[in-house]
C-alpha positions in Angstrom: -0.1 0.0 0.0 1.1 3.7 -0.8 2.5 5.4 2.4 0.8 7.8 4.0 1.6 11.7 3.7 1.1 14.6 6.3 0.3 17.7 4.9 -0.1 21.3 6.6 2.4 23.4 8.4 5.2 23.1 10.6 3.6 24.5 13.5 -0.3 23.4 13.7 -2.6 25.3 16.3 -3.3 23.4 19.5 -6.9 23.0 18.5 -6.4 22.1 14.7 -8.8 19.8 13.4 -7.6 16.4 11.8 -8.6 15.2 8.4 -7.5 11.7 6.9 -8.2 11.5 2.8 -8.0 8.6 0.5 -7.5 9.5 -2.9 -7.4 5.8 -4.4 -6.0 6.8 -7.7 -3.0 9.2 -8.9 -3.7 13.1 -7.5 -2.3 14.3 -10.9 -4.8 11.9 -13.3 -6.3 15.1 -14.8 -9.3 14.0 -13.8 -11.3 12.6 -10.6 -8.6 12.3 -8.2 -6.7 15.5 -9.1 -9.9 17.4 -8.7 -10.1 15.8 -5.3 -6.7 16.8 -4.4 -7.4 20.5 -5.7 -10.0 20.9 -3.1 -7.8 19.5 -0.4 -4.9 22.0 -1.6 -7.6 24.7 -1.5 -8.8 24.0 2.2 -5.4 23.9 3.5 -4.9 27.2 2.1 -8.3 28.6 3.6 -7.6 27.2 7.4 -3.7 26.8 7.5 -2.4 25.6 10.7 -5.9 25.1 12.2 -6.1 21.8 9.9 -3.7 19.0 9.6 -4.3 16.4 6.9 -3.2 12.8 6.5 -3.3 11.5 3.1 -3.1 8.5 1.3 -3.0 8.2 -2.3 -2.7 5.4 -5.3 -3.8 1.9 -3.7 -5.3 -1.3 -4.8 -9.0 -2.0 -4.1 -7.7 -4.9 -1.7 -6.1 -2.4 0.5 -9.1 0.1 0.8 -10.6 -1.3 4.3 -6.6 -1.1 5.5 -6.2 2.5 4.3 -9.7 3.7 5.6 -8.7 1.9 9.2 -5.5 3.6 9.1 -6.9 7.2 8.5 -9.7 6.7 10.9 -7.1 6.1 13.8 -6.7 9.6 15.5 -8.8 11.8 12.5 -12.1 13.4 13.4 -13.0 13.3 9.4 -12.4 10.7 7.1 -12.9 11.2 3.2 -13.1 8.8 0.6 -12.5 10.1 -2.8 -14.6 8.3 -5.1 -17.6 5.6 -5.2 -15.0 3.1 -4.9 -14.3 3.8 -1.4 -18.1 3.5 -0.2 -18.2 -0.3 0.4 -15.0 -0.3 2.9 -15.9 3.2 4.1 -19.5 1.1 5.2 -17.7 -1.7 6.6 -14.8 0.4 8.9 -17.0 3.3 10.2 -19.1 1.4 12.5 -15.6 0.4 14.2 -15.2 4.4 14.8 -18.4 5.4 15.9 -17.0 8.8 17.1 -15.2 9.4 13.6 -16.9 11.4 10.7 -16.5 9.7 7.4 -17.7 11.4 3.9 -17.8 9.7 0.7 -17.3 11.9 -2.5 -19.1 10.3 -5.0 -21.4 8.4 -2.3 -24.7 6.9 -3.6 -28.0 7.0 -1.7 -28.1 4.0 0.3 -28.3 2.6 3.8 -25.4 4.1 5.4 -23.9 3.9 9.0 -24.7 6.6 11.4 -21.4 8.4 10.7 -21.2 8.5 7.0 -22.4 11.2 4.8 -22.5 10.5 1.1 -22.3 13.5 -1.6 -23.4 12.6 -4.8 -21.9 14.5 -8.0 -24.8 13.3 -10.0 -22.5 12.5 -13.2 -25.0 11.4 -15.3 -26.6 14.8 -15.1 -24.2 16.7 -16.3 -22.9 13.9 -18.7 -26.1 14.7 -20.7 -25.1 18.1 -21.1 -21.9 16.8 -22.0 -23.7 14.9 -24.9 -25.4 17.8 -26.1 -22.1 19.5 -26.1 -20.4 17.0 -27.9 -23.2 16.9 -30.8 -22.6 20.7 -31.1 -19.0 20.4 -31.7 -18.8 17.1 -33.8 -17.9 17.8 -37.4 -18.6 14.2 -38.2 -21.8 13.7 -36.4 -20.2 11.1 -34.5 -19.5 11.1 -30.7 -17.7 8.6 -28.1 -17.4 7.6 -24.6 -14.9 5.4 -22.5 -16.0 4.5 -19.1 -14.0 2.7 -16.5 -15.8 0.1 -14.3 -18.8 -0.9 -15.6 -21.1 0.0 -12.6 -24.3 1.9 -12.7 -23.2 5.2 -11.9 -20.6 5.1 -14.6 -23.1 3.3 -17.3 -25.9 5.8 -16.3 -23.3 8.4 -17.1 -22.5 7.0 -20.6 -26.2 6.5 -21.1 -27.0 9.8 -20.5 -24.0 11.1 -22.6 -25.6 9.2 -25.7 -29.0 10.6 -24.9 -27.6 14.3 -24.7 -26.0 14.0 -28.1 -29.1 12.6 -29.7 -31.0 15.4 -28.0 -29.3 17.7 -30.2 -28.7 15.5 -33.2 -31.3 12.6 -33.4 -29.2 10.8 -36.3 -25.8 11.0 -34.2 -23.4 8.1 -34.1 -22.7 7.1 -30.7 -20.1 4.6 -29.7 -19.8 3.5 -26.0 -17.0 1.5 -24.2 -16.0 0.3 -20.9 -12.4 -0.9 -20.4 -13.0 -2.3 -16.6 -10.6 -0.1 -15.1 -10.3 3.4 -14.7 -6.6 3.5 -15.1 -5.5 0.7 -17.9 -4.2 3.3 -20.5 -3.8 0.4 -23.4 -7.6 -0.3 -23.2 -8.9 3.0 -23.1 -6.4 3.7 -26.2 -7.9 1.0 -28.1 -11.8 1.9 -27.2 -11.1 5.4 -28.7 -9.3 4.2 -31.8 -12.2 1.9 -32.6 -14.7 4.4 -32.2 -12.5 7.0 -34.3 -12.0 4.3 -37.0 -15.8 4.6 -37.3 -15.9 8.4 -37.8 -16.2 9.8 -33.8 -14.1 13.2 -33.5 -15.3 14.0 -29.9 -14.8 12.3 -27.1 -15.9 12.0 -23.5 -14.8 10.0 -20.6 -14.9 8.7 -17.0 -11.4 7.6 -16.3 -8.6 8.3 -14.4 -5.2 7.6 -15.6 -6.8 5.7 -18.4 -7.4 9.0 -20.0 -4.0 9.1 -21.1 -4.8 6.6 -23.8 -7.8 8.5 -25.0 -5.0 11.5 -25.2 -3.0 9.4 -27.4 -5.7 8.2 -29.5 -6.9 11.9 -30.2 -3.7 13.0 -30.9 -2.6 10.5 -33.1 -5.8 10.9 -34.9 -6.8 14.8 -34.5 -10.1 14.3 -32.8 -10.7 16.1 -29.5 -11.9 15.1 -26.2 -14.4 16.7 -23.8 -12.7 16.8 -20.5 -14.0 15.8 -16.9 -14.3 17.7 -13.3 -12.3 20.7 -13.6 -12.2 23.6 -16.1 -8.7 23.5 -18.0 -9.8 25.7 -20.9 -6.5 26.7 -22.8 -4.0 24.3 -21.3 -4.4 21.7 -23.7 -5.3 21.8 -27.5 -7.0 18.2 -27.6 -9.5 19.7 -25.2 -12.5 21.7 -26.4 -14.5 21.6 -24.0 -15.0 20.5 -20.0 -17.6 18.9 -17.7 -17.5 20.2 -14.0 -18.4 17.9 -11.8 -17.2 19.3 -8.8 -15.2 16.6 -6.7 -13.1 18.9 -5.0 -15.7 21.1 -4.1 -17.2 18.3 -2.1 -14.0 17.8 -0.5 -13.7 21.2 0.5 -17.7 21.3 1.5 -16.8 18.1 3.9 -13.8 19.9 5.4 -15.9 23.3 5.5 -18.6 21.6 7.3 -16.3 20.1 9.9 -14.7 23.3 10.8 -17.9 25.2 11.3 -19.1 22.3 13.4 -21.9 21.5 10.8 -21.1 18.6 9.7 -24.0 16.1 9.2 -24.2 12.3 8.2 -26.9 11.1 5.3 -27.1 11.4 1.7 -26.7 14.8 0.0 -27.0 15.5 -3.8 -25.3 17.8 -5.5 -25.1 18.0 -9.5 -26.5 21.2 -10.9 -28.8 22.1 -8.2 -26.0 23.3 -6.1 -24.5 25.7 -8.5 -21.6 26.2 -11.0 -18.8 24.9 -8.7 -20.5 21.9 -8.0 -21.8 21.3 -11.7 -21.3 23.1 -15.1 -20.7 22.4 -18.7 -17.6 24.9 -20.4 -17.4 24.9 -24.0 -14.1 26.4 -24.7 -14.4 28.5 -27.4 -18.0 28.2 -27.5 -20.5 30.9 -29.4 -23.2 32.6 -27.8 -25.7 30.5 -29.1 -24.1 27.2 -27.9 -23.9 28.4 -24.4 -27.6 29.7 -24.6 -28.6 26.6 -25.4 -26.5 24.7 -23.0 -27.9 26.7 -20.2 -31.8 25.7 -21.7 -30.6 22.3 -21.4 -29.3 22.8 -17.6 -32.8 24.7 -16.7 -34.4 22.1 -18.0 -32.8 19.6 -16.2 -33.1 21.1 -13.2 -37.1 21.7 -13.8 -37.3 17.9 -14.5 -38.5 18.7 -18.0 -35.4 16.6 -19.4 -35.4 13.6 -17.2 -31.8 11.9 -16.7 -30.9 8.7 -14.8 -29.0 8.7 -11.4 -25.6 8.4 -10.8 
């Protein structure tokens, strides 16, 4: 298992709050994990020596329970960054009834009394991303690659396709799952297969596997809609970004701890929580494009457009 890092200033305040955070993947994956880490860094800058953080990153699923246990010893709050931490948190949390646990990407379920689940609602913003992809595609063909074939990831893929068809009913849509968020070779292979059939705009829910999609898009001069964080202008491969506020939720959990208002239970985020929690940014989009995407977001919020959970 990866070693634990202690983050914070050298001289901690006597009343410093202690937070343990598990980032199962790489904190520099340009995706979910990096967004979560960015939120942690922002919280550290905000609270300074009043916050002491222990972090574990890059671990195998088999080590998840051990990592959660390690963080639960001596920390007031433990944050699992990713729905893949939920099963381990649910198992370990009852052993530490005085510790608070927050899951970023948590689903609604029968959770222990000291666990909060924050739902990023990826399927919701995936619909908007699909609409953006259809507007941006020159070939009338778009693709999606997901990692693990679990409900939230599959629902996002379904809604990406639905969003694309909402704009162009005749669009070609290619969907693939690699079975691993970090498998570069498989995500490259899946993206190249979609490109061979005409796809020129790609979307993903991947971690390090995104590198494979980038390789394919670069080789074939196609483009990617990125996830989680607006990084417009940093890489010409990316023409838009869906914002799913992973970092925003990490900050939210820490803010709640610091203010004494942390509460357990399920909490949906998504579009209803504002643009920091969920949004769609087209890097060089026209005013007409933005207006259409704003209309779609409003229709999802009102229930006029219904999307799957996840």
